Biopython code that builds the backbone (N, CA, C, O; Angstrom):
import numpy as np
from Bio.PDB.StructureBuilder import StructureBuilder

atoms = [
    (1, "UNK", "N", (-31.609, 40.899, -50.557)),
    (1, "UNK", "CA", (-32.117, 42.040, -50.129)),
    (1, "UNK", "C", (-33.777, 42.667, -49.805)),
    (1, "UNK", "O", (-34.483, 42.872, -50.793)),
    (2, "UNK", "N", (-34.273, 42.916, -48.597)),
    (2, "UNK", "CA", (-35.507, 43.131, -48.480)),
    (2, "UNK", "C", (-36.113, 44.424, -49.278)),
    (2, "UNK", "O", (-35.421, 45.339, -49.725)),
    (3, "UNK", "N", (-37.368, 44.338, -49.360)),
    (3, "UNK", "CA", (-37.951, 45.597, -50.397)),
    (3, "UNK", "C", (-38.554, 46.559, -49.496)),
    (3, "UNK", "O", (-39.281, 47.436, -49.964)),
    (4, "UNK", "N", (-38.311, 46.481, -48.159)),
    (4, "UNK", "CA", (-39.143, 47.556, -47.062)),
    (4, "UNK", "C", (-37.819, 48.657, -46.653)),
    (4, "UNK", "O", (-36.781, 48.227, -46.149)),
    (5, "UNK", "N", (-37.959, 49.591, -46.846)),
    (5, "UNK", "CA", (-36.698, 50.632, -46.455)),
    (5, "UNK", "C", (-36.154, 50.387, -45.046)),
    (5, "UNK", "O", (-34.939, 50.392, -44.851)),
    (6, "UNK", "N", (-36.975, 50.187, -44.127)),
    (6, "UNK", "CA", (-36.347, 50.245, -42.862)),
    (6, "UNK", "C", (-35.994, 48.946, -42.366)),
    (6, "UNK", "O", (-35.501, 48.908, -41.238)),
    (7, "UNK", "N", (-36.157, 47.852, -43.011)),
    (7, "UNK", "CA", (-35.619, 46.466, -43.005)),
    (7, "UNK", "C", (-34.268, 46.385, -43.654)),
    (7, "UNK", "O", (-33.385, 45.637, -43.235)),
    (8, "UNK", "N", (-34.120, 47.264, -44.803)),
    (8, "UNK", "CA", (-32.949, 47.536, -45.480)),
    (8, "UNK", "C", (-31.942, 48.030, -44.473)),
    (8, "UNK", "O", (-30.856, 47.456, -44.386)),
    (9, "UNK", "N", (-32.234, 49.046, -43.720)),
    (9, "UNK", "CA", (-31.516, 49.984, -43.046)),
    (9, "UNK", "C", (-31.019, 48.880, -41.954)),
    (9, "UNK", "O", (-29.823, 48.751, -41.693)),
    (10, "UNK", "N", (-32.236, 47.939, -41.217)),
    (10, "UNK", "CA", (-31.538, 46.942, -40.309)),
    (10, "UNK", "C", (-30.423, 46.281, -40.638)),
    (10, "UNK", "O", (-29.379, 46.198, -39.992)),
    (11, "UNK", "N", (-30.768, 45.693, -41.949)),
    (11, "UNK", "CA", (-29.698, 44.669, -42.427)),
    (11, "UNK", "C", (-28.267, 45.283, -42.456)),
    (11, "UNK", "O", (-27.257, 44.690, -42.076)),
    (12, "UNK", "N", (-28.307, 46.425, -42.907)),
    (12, "UNK", "CA", (-26.996, 47.284, -43.085)),
    (12, "UNK", "C", (-26.632, 47.489, -41.924)),
    (12, "UNK", "O", (-25.422, 47.314, -41.783)),
    (13, "UNK", "N", (-27.378, 47.907, -40.670)),
    (13, "UNK", "CA", (-26.752, 48.344, -39.358)),
    (13, "UNK", "C", (-26.339, 46.975, -38.756)),
    (13, "UNK", "O", (-25.370, 47.066, -38.003)),
    (14, "UNK", "N", (-26.888, 45.630, -38.922)),
    (14, "UNK", "CA", (-26.658, 44.466, -38.457)),
    (14, "UNK", "C", (-25.582, 43.911, -38.946)),
    (14, "UNK", "O", (-25.047, 43.130, -38.159)),
    (15, "UNK", "N", (-24.837, 44.084, -40.419)),
    (15, "UNK", "CA", (-23.706, 43.643, -40.937)),
    (15, "UNK", "C", (-22.449, 44.602, -40.267)),
    (15, "UNK", "O", (-21.331, 44.093, -40.186)),
    (16, "UNK", "N", (-22.652, 45.896, -39.830)),
    (16, "UNK", "CA", (-21.940, 46.789, -39.378)),
    (16, "UNK", "C", (-21.567, 46.306, -38.013)),
    (16, "UNK", "O", (-20.399, 46.150, -37.659)),
    (17, "UNK", "N", (-22.538, 46.092, -37.315)),
    (17, "UNK", "CA", (-22.173, 45.601, -35.814)),
    (17, "UNK", "C", (-21.644, 44.335, -36.096)),
    (17, "UNK", "O", (-20.560, 44.209, -35.528)),
    (18, "UNK", "N", (-21.993, 43.268, -36.792)),
    (18, "UNK", "CA", (-21.105, 42.057, -36.906)),
    (18, "UNK", "C", (-19.680, 42.288, -37.294)),
    (18, "UNK", "O", (-18.742, 41.863, -36.620)),
    (19, "UNK", "N", (-19.574, 42.812, -38.141)),
    (19, "UNK", "CA", (-17.848, 43.237, -38.686)),
    (19, "UNK", "C", (-17.137, 44.038, -37.457)),
    (19, "UNK", "O", (-15.950, 43.878, -37.169)),
    (20, "UNK", "N", (-17.969, 44.872, -36.809)),
    (20, "UNK", "CA", (-17.270, 45.625, -35.416)),
    (20, "UNK", "C", (-17.144, 44.653, -34.259)),
    (20, "UNK", "O", (-16.281, 44.874, -33.410)),
    (21, "UNK", "N", (-18.023, 43.476, -34.144)),
    (21, "UNK", "CA", (-17.619, 42.587, -33.140)),
    (21, "UNK", "C", (-16.898, 41.311, -33.429)),
    (21, "UNK", "O", (-16.439, 40.603, -32.533)),
    (22, "UNK", "N", (-16.816, 41.051, -34.636)),
    (22, "UNK", "CA", (-15.795, 40.179, -35.168)),
    (22, "UNK", "C", (-14.493, 40.589, -35.054)),
    (22, "UNK", "O", (-13.602, 39.747, -34.935)),
    (23, "UNK", "N", (-14.173, 42.157, -35.079)),
    (23, "UNK", "CA", (-13.211, 42.695, -35.174)),
    (23, "UNK", "C", (-12.626, 42.861, -33.477)),
    (23, "UNK", "O", (-11.463, 42.721, -33.099)),
    (24, "UNK", "N", (-13.547, 43.120, -32.841)),
    (24, "UNK", "CA", (-13.250, 43.119, -31.315)),
    (24, "UNK", "C", (-12.709, 41.284, -30.879)),
    (24, "UNK", "O", (-11.697, 40.933, -30.273)),
    (25, "UNK", "N", (-13.409, 40.742, -31.246)),
    (25, "UNK", "CA", (-13.207, 39.165, -30.747)),
    (25, "UNK", "C", (-12.088, 39.028, -31.622)),
    (25, "UNK", "O", (-11.208, 38.418, -31.016)),
    (26, "UNK", "N", (-11.750, 39.312, -32.729)),
    (26, "UNK", "CA", (-9.930, 38.811, -32.891)),
    (26, "UNK", "C", (-9.125, 39.641, -32.394)),
    (26, "UNK", "O", (-8.024, 39.161, -32.124)),
    (27, "UNK", "N", (-9.290, 40.888, -32.136)),
    (27, "UNK", "CA", (-8.275, 41.692, -31.300)),
    (27, "UNK", "C", (-7.962, 40.821, -30.179)),
    (27, "UNK", "O", (-6.829, 40.352, -30.076)),
    (28, "UNK", "N", (-9.148, 40.490, -29.077)),
    (28, "UNK", "CA", (-9.140, 39.893, -28.262)),
    (28, "UNK", "C", (-8.151, 38.583, -28.344)),
    (28, "UNK", "O", (-7.156, 38.429, -27.637)),
    (29, "UNK", "N", (-8.587, 37.740, -29.269)),
    (29, "UNK", "CA", (-7.717, 36.264, -29.375)),
    (29, "UNK", "C", (-6.356, 36.940, -29.718)),
    (29, "UNK", "O", (-5.420, 36.314, -29.219)),
    (30, "UNK", "N", (-5.964, 38.078, -30.454)),
    (30, "UNK", "CA", (-4.767, 38.164, -30.786)),
    (30, "UNK", "C", (-3.793, 38.718, -29.484)),
    (30, "UNK", "O", (-2.590, 38.478, -29.377)),
    (31, "UNK", "N", (-4.516, 39.418, -28.644)),
    (31, "UNK", "CA", (-3.820, 39.797, -27.345)),
    (31, "UNK", "C", (-3.777, 38.619, -26.455)),
    (31, "UNK", "O", (-2.719, 38.451, -25.848)),
    (32, "UNK", "N", (-4.547, 37.939, -26.304)),
    (32, "UNK", "CA", (-4.207, 36.791, -25.551)),
    (32, "UNK", "C", (-2.997, 35.874, -25.722)),
    (32, "UNK", "O", (-2.105, 35.399, -25.018)),
    (33, "UNK", "N", (-3.412, 35.853, -27.044)),
    (33, "UNK", "CA", (-2.254, 34.747, -27.896)),
    (33, "UNK", "C", (-0.655, 35.375, -27.713)),
    (33, "UNK", "O", (0.353, 34.704, -27.491)),
    (34, "UNK", "N", (-0.737, 36.796, -27.866)),
    (34, "UNK", "CA", (0.708, 37.221, -27.642)),
    (34, "UNK", "C", (0.815, 37.153, -26.295)),
    (34, "UNK", "O", (1.881, 36.554, -26.150)),
    (35, "UNK", "N", (0.303, 37.431, -25.005)),
    (35, "UNK", "CA", (0.610, 36.969, -24.007)),
    (35, "UNK", "C", (1.022, 35.733, -23.557)),
    (35, "UNK", "O", (1.999, 35.524, -22.838)),
    (36, "UNK", "N", (0.184, 34.851, -24.037)),
    (36, "UNK", "CA", (0.506, 33.234, -23.726)),
    (36, "UNK", "C", (1.951, 33.106, -24.625)),
    (36, "UNK", "O", (2.713, 32.256, -24.166)),
    (37, "UNK", "N", (2.387, 33.742, -25.701)),
    (37, "UNK", "CA", (3.240, 33.290, -26.204)),
    (37, "UNK", "C", (4.736, 33.617, -25.409)),
    (37, "UNK", "O", (5.790, 32.981, -25.381)),
    (38, "UNK", "N", (4.329, 34.878, -24.795)),
    (38, "UNK", "CA", (5.432, 35.539, -24.086)),
    (38, "UNK", "C", (5.518, 34.667, -22.636)),
    (38, "UNK", "O", (6.603, 34.497, -22.081)),
    (39, "UNK", "N", (4.380, 34.188, -22.144)),
    (39, "UNK", "CA", (4.846, 33.416, -21.104)),
    (39, "UNK", "C", (5.453, 32.091, -21.191)),
    (39, "UNK", "O", (6.064, 31.549, -20.269)),
    (40, "UNK", "N", (5.217, 31.514, -22.555)),
    (40, "UNK", "CA", (5.551, 30.171, -22.612)),
    (40, "UNK", "C", (6.898, 30.150, -23.072)),
    (40, "UNK", "O", (7.630, 29.167, -22.966)),
    (41, "UNK", "N", (7.323, 31.569, -23.738)),
    (41, "UNK", "CA", (8.631, 31.994, -24.370)),
    (41, "UNK", "C", (9.432, 32.411, -23.118)),
    (41, "UNK", "O", (10.427, 33.133, -23.186)),
    (42, "UNK", "N", (8.919, 31.894, -21.938)),
    (42, "UNK", "CA", (9.705, 32.272, -20.243)),
    (42, "UNK", "C", (10.153, 33.613, -20.795)),
    (42, "UNK", "O", (11.310, 33.664, -21.213)),
    (43, "UNK", "N", (9.423, 34.678, -20.855)),
    (43, "UNK", "CA", (9.880, 36.288, -20.742)),
    (43, "UNK", "C", (9.834, 36.565, -19.229)),
    (43, "UNK", "O", (9.281, 35.677, -18.580)),
    (44, "UNK", "N", (10.193, 37.370, -18.699)),
    (44, "UNK", "CA", (10.189, 37.947, -17.407)),
    (44, "UNK", "C", (8.893, 38.325, -17.123)),
    (44, "UNK", "O", (8.080, 38.449, -18.039)),
    (45, "UNK", "N", (8.526, 38.568, -15.707)),
    (45, "UNK", "CA", (7.316, 38.932, -15.218)),
    (45, "UNK", "C", (7.143, 40.529, -15.623)),
    (45, "UNK", "O", (6.044, 41.080, -15.669)),
    (46, "UNK", "N", (8.123, 41.041, -15.846)),
    (46, "UNK", "CA", (8.046, 42.465, -16.305)),
    (46, "UNK", "C", (7.572, 42.763, -17.390)),
    (46, "UNK", "O", (6.971, 43.815, -17.610)),
    (47, "UNK", "N", (7.832, 41.667, -18.389)),
    (47, "UNK", "CA", (7.413, 41.830, -20.034)),
    (47, "UNK", "C", (6.117, 41.420, -20.365)),
    (47, "UNK", "O", (5.488, 41.823, -21.343)),
    (48, "UNK", "N", (5.680, 40.508, -19.426)),
    (48, "UNK", "CA", (4.401, 39.654, -19.467)),
    (48, "UNK", "C", (3.230, 40.781, -18.920)),
    (48, "UNK", "O", (2.220, 41.150, -19.519)),
    (49, "UNK", "N", (3.695, 41.170, -17.649)),
    (49, "UNK", "CA", (2.345, 41.959, -16.857)),
    (49, "UNK", "C", (1.716, 42.979, -17.905)),
    (49, "UNK", "O", (0.494, 42.882, -18.011)),
    (50, "UNK", "N", (2.389, 44.020, -18.764)),
    (50, "UNK", "CA", (1.649, 44.785, -19.501)),
    (50, "UNK", "C", (0.977, 44.015, -20.903)),
    (50, "UNK", "O", (0.321, 44.652, -21.727)),
    (51, "UNK", "N", (1.181, 42.930, -20.994)),
    (51, "UNK", "CA", (0.639, 42.202, -22.227)),
    (51, "UNK", "C", (-0.682, 41.773, -21.406)),
    (51, "UNK", "O", (-1.787, 42.040, -21.879)),
    (52, "UNK", "N", (-0.552, 41.087, -20.137)),
    (52, "UNK", "CA", (-1.670, 40.278, -19.890)),
    (52, "UNK", "C", (-2.798, 41.583, -19.443)),
    (52, "UNK", "O", (-4.000, 41.457, -19.678)),
    (53, "UNK", "N", (-2.265, 42.756, -18.816)),
    (53, "UNK", "CA", (-3.455, 43.793, -18.538)),
    (53, "UNK", "C", (-4.021, 44.312, -19.512)),
    (53, "UNK", "O", (-5.172, 44.674, -19.265)),
    (54, "UNK", "N", (-3.496, 44.578, -21.010)),
    (54, "UNK", "CA", (-4.062, 44.819, -22.102)),
    (54, "UNK", "C", (-4.982, 44.257, -22.489)),
    (54, "UNK", "O", (-6.010, 44.792, -22.905)),
    (55, "UNK", "N", (-4.696, 42.716, -22.391)),
    (55, "UNK", "CA", (-5.820, 41.621, -23.002)),
    (55, "UNK", "C", (-7.058, 41.785, -21.891)),
    (55, "UNK", "O", (-8.231, 42.033, -22.172)),
    (56, "UNK", "N", (-6.573, 41.609, -20.734)),
    (56, "UNK", "CA", (-7.867, 42.124, -19.720)),
    (56, "UNK", "C", (-8.541, 42.981, -19.713)),
    (56, "UNK", "O", (-9.746, 42.780, -19.564)),
    (57, "UNK", "N", (-8.023, 44.325, -19.875)),
    (57, "UNK", "CA", (-8.852, 45.462, -20.291)),
    (57, "UNK", "C", (-9.641, 45.156, -21.472)),
    (57, "UNK", "O", (-10.861, 45.211, -21.315)),
    (58, "UNK", "N", (-9.110, 44.783, -22.857)),
    (58, "UNK", "CA", (-9.870, 44.812, -24.001)),
    (58, "UNK", "C", (-11.115, 43.613, -23.564)),
    (58, "UNK", "O", (-12.296, 43.841, -23.829)),
    (59, "UNK", "N", (-10.778, 42.622, -23.029)),
    (59, "UNK", "CA", (-12.256, 41.257, -22.479)),
    (59, "UNK", "C", (-12.768, 42.255, -21.820)),
    (59, "UNK", "O", (-13.703, 42.636, -22.525)),
    (60, "UNK", "N", (-12.700, 43.097, -20.617)),
    (60, "UNK", "CA", (-13.313, 43.988, -20.090)),
    (60, "UNK", "C", (-14.358, 44.706, -20.876)),
    (60, "UNK", "O", (-15.558, 44.485, -20.715)),
    (61, "UNK", "N", (-13.775, 45.760, -21.917)),
    (61, "UNK", "CA", (-14.319, 46.603, -22.547)),
    (61, "UNK", "C", (-15.336, 45.624, -23.654)),
    (61, "UNK", "O", (-16.443, 46.069, -23.960)),
    (62, "UNK", "N", (-14.918, 44.431, -24.148)),
    (62, "UNK", "CA", (-15.994, 43.466, -24.925)),
    (62, "UNK", "C", (-17.289, 43.336, -24.227)),
    (62, "UNK", "O", (-18.379, 43.516, -24.769)),
    (63, "UNK", "N", (-17.054, 42.928, -22.674)),
    (63, "UNK", "CA", (-18.276, 42.898, -21.860)),
    (63, "UNK", "C", (-19.136, 43.458, -21.847)),
    (63, "UNK", "O", (-20.309, 43.113, -21.992)),
    (64, "UNK", "N", (-18.511, 44.806, -21.600)),
    (64, "UNK", "CA", (-19.271, 46.206, -21.371)),
    (64, "UNK", "C", (-19.842, 46.458, -22.602)),
    (64, "UNK", "O", (-20.905, 47.076, -22.536)),
    (65, "UNK", "N", (-19.448, 46.160, -23.718)),
    (65, "UNK", "CA", (-20.456, 46.524, -24.970)),
    (65, "UNK", "C", (-21.082, 45.392, -25.715)),
    (65, "UNK", "O", (-21.383, 45.394, -26.909)),
    (66, "UNK", "N", (-21.271, 44.213, -24.664)),
    (66, "UNK", "CA", (-22.112, 43.173, -25.028)),
    (66, "UNK", "C", (-21.963, 42.430, -26.063)),
    (66, "UNK", "O", (-22.949, 41.897, -26.571)),
    (67, "UNK", "N", (-20.553, 42.230, -26.633)),
    (67, "UNK", "CA", (-19.852, 41.496, -27.632)),
    (67, "UNK", "C", (-19.534, 39.980, -26.934)),
    (67, "UNK", "O", (-19.958, 38.916, -27.384)),
    (68, "UNK", "N", (-18.778, 40.120, -25.859)),
    (68, "UNK", "CA", (-18.819, 38.562, -25.177)),
    (68, "UNK", "C", (-19.458, 38.510, -23.931)),
    (68, "UNK", "O", (-19.489, 39.592, -23.346)),
    (69, "UNK", "N", (-20.088, 37.356, -23.238)),
    (69, "UNK", "CA", (-20.693, 37.044, -22.173)),
    (69, "UNK", "C", (-19.731, 37.152, -21.276)),
    (69, "UNK", "O", (-18.552, 36.859, -21.476)),
    (70, "UNK", "N", (-20.267, 37.638, -20.108)),
    (70, "UNK", "CA", (-19.458, 38.074, -18.671)),
    (70, "UNK", "C", (-18.747, 36.730, -18.048)),
    (70, "UNK", "O", (-17.738, 36.673, -17.344)),
    (71, "UNK", "N", (-19.649, 35.589, -18.562)),
    (71, "UNK", "CA", (-18.422, 34.483, -17.723)),
    (71, "UNK", "C", (-17.655, 33.869, -18.941)),
    (71, "UNK", "O", (-16.631, 33.341, -18.506)),
    (72, "UNK", "N", (-17.731, 33.766, -19.991)),
    (72, "UNK", "CA", (-16.572, 33.824, -21.062)),
    (72, "UNK", "C", (-15.514, 34.652, -20.757)),
    (72, "UNK", "O", (-14.374, 34.203, -20.877)),
    (73, "UNK", "N", (-15.719, 35.947, -20.329)),
    (73, "UNK", "CA", (-14.668, 36.799, -19.960)),
    (73, "UNK", "C", (-13.953, 36.466, -18.830)),
    (73, "UNK", "O", (-12.743, 36.681, -18.749)),
    (74, "UNK", "N", (-14.701, 35.880, -17.818)),
    (74, "UNK", "CA", (-14.031, 35.427, -16.339)),
    (74, "UNK", "C", (-13.151, 34.478, -16.695)),
    (74, "UNK", "O", (-12.013, 34.439, -16.227)),
    (75, "UNK", "N", (-13.682, 33.492, -17.697)),
    (75, "UNK", "CA", (-12.811, 32.324, -17.686)),
    (75, "UNK", "C", (-11.687, 32.468, -18.488)),
    (75, "UNK", "O", (-10.664, 31.833, -18.233)),
    (76, "UNK", "N", (-11.788, 33.519, -19.786)),
    (76, "UNK", "CA", (-10.599, 34.005, -20.402)),
    (76, "UNK", "C", (-9.678, 34.671, -19.425)),
    (76, "UNK", "O", (-8.497, 34.327, -19.446)),
    (77, "UNK", "N", (-10.077, 35.592, -18.564)),
    (77, "UNK", "CA", (-8.999, 36.042, -17.846)),
    (77, "UNK", "C", (-8.415, 35.333, -16.690)),
    (77, "UNK", "O", (-7.304, 35.588, -16.227)),
    (78, "UNK", "N", (-9.348, 34.290, -16.182)),
    (78, "UNK", "CA", (-8.744, 33.423, -15.068)),
    (78, "UNK", "C", (-7.627, 32.304, -15.535)),
    (78, "UNK", "O", (-6.610, 32.068, -14.882)),
    (79, "UNK", "N", (-8.020, 31.582, -16.910)),
    (79, "UNK", "CA", (-6.931, 31.339, -17.550)),
    (79, "UNK", "C", (-5.767, 31.946, -17.786)),
    (79, "UNK", "O", (-4.620, 31.533, -17.623)),
    (80, "UNK", "N", (-6.217, 33.091, -18.234)),
    (80, "UNK", "CA", (-4.631, 33.833, -18.611)),
    (80, "UNK", "C", (-3.960, 34.022, -17.312)),
    (80, "UNK", "O", (-2.811, 33.580, -17.311)),
    (81, "UNK", "N", (-4.406, 34.626, -16.058)),
    (81, "UNK", "CA", (-3.911, 34.791, -15.325)),
    (81, "UNK", "C", (-3.320, 33.679, -14.589)),
    (81, "UNK", "O", (-2.230, 33.788, -14.028)),
    (82, "UNK", "N", (-3.988, 32.655, -14.582)),
    (82, "UNK", "CA", (-3.312, 31.296, -14.094)),
    (82, "UNK", "C", (-1.955, 31.363, -14.665)),
    (82, "UNK", "O", (-0.906, 31.425, -14.023)),
    (83, "UNK", "N", (-2.090, 31.345, -15.877)),
    (83, "UNK", "CA", (-0.634, 31.037, -16.996)),
    (83, "UNK", "C", (0.618, 31.927, -16.179)),
    (83, "UNK", "O", (1.657, 31.621, -15.594)),
    (84, "UNK", "N", (-0.160, 33.288, -16.515)),
    (84, "UNK", "CA", (1.127, 34.348, -16.165)),
    (84, "UNK", "C", (1.358, 33.948, -14.634)),
    (84, "UNK", "O", (2.544, 34.098, -14.342)),
    (85, "UNK", "N", (0.729, 33.572, -13.773)),
    (85, "UNK", "CA", (1.194, 33.373, -12.363)),
    (85, "UNK", "C", (2.329, 32.227, -11.975)),
    (85, "UNK", "O", (3.001, 32.186, -10.944)),
    (86, "UNK", "N", (2.351, 31.272, -13.142)),
    (86, "UNK", "CA", (3.402, 30.558, -13.200)),
    (86, "UNK", "C", (4.776, 31.058, -13.346)),
    (86, "UNK", "O", (5.784, 30.355, -13.278)),
    (87, "UNK", "N", (4.739, 32.344, -13.555)),
    (87, "UNK", "CA", (6.133, 33.234, -14.205)),
    (87, "UNK", "C", (6.697, 33.558, -12.694)),
    (87, "UNK", "O", (7.829, 33.285, -12.295)),
    (88, "UNK", "N", (5.705, 34.169, -11.984)),
    (88, "UNK", "CA", (5.920, 34.736, -10.766)),
    (88, "UNK", "C", (5.824, 33.758, -9.523)),
    (88, "UNK", "O", (5.801, 34.150, -8.356)),
    (89, "UNK", "N", (5.770, 32.422, -9.928)),
    (89, "UNK", "CA", (5.911, 31.518, -8.565)),
    (89, "UNK", "C", (6.973, 30.870, -8.912)),
    (89, "UNK", "O", (7.464, 30.036, -8.151)),
]
sb = StructureBuilder()
sb.init_structure("model")
sb.init_model(0)
sb.init_chain("A")
sb.init_seg("    ")
for serial, (resi, resn, name, xyz) in enumerate(atoms, 1):
    if name == "N":
        sb.init_residue(resn, " ", resi, " ")
    sb.init_atom(name, np.array(xyz, "f"), 0.0, 1.0, " ", f" {name:<3s}", serial, name[0])
structure = sb.get_structure()
């Protein structure tokens, strides 16, 4: 732990941010996984659509807050949409 008071505060703030970012990333992975499982489980398009929408929304919010890069978000959304479109096709 540092000796300077402002640096101590910086360390605490960075830990808080790290936990917040980690939780957001974990939530993204969980929602994407739920959507993929539903898609691979041959669920109907009506069942999959809200799961995909929720995952995409969460990914977009993470980009807005700077948690993940916009290209990484685009890649994740594209892959998920591609899988979801196999049901409707």
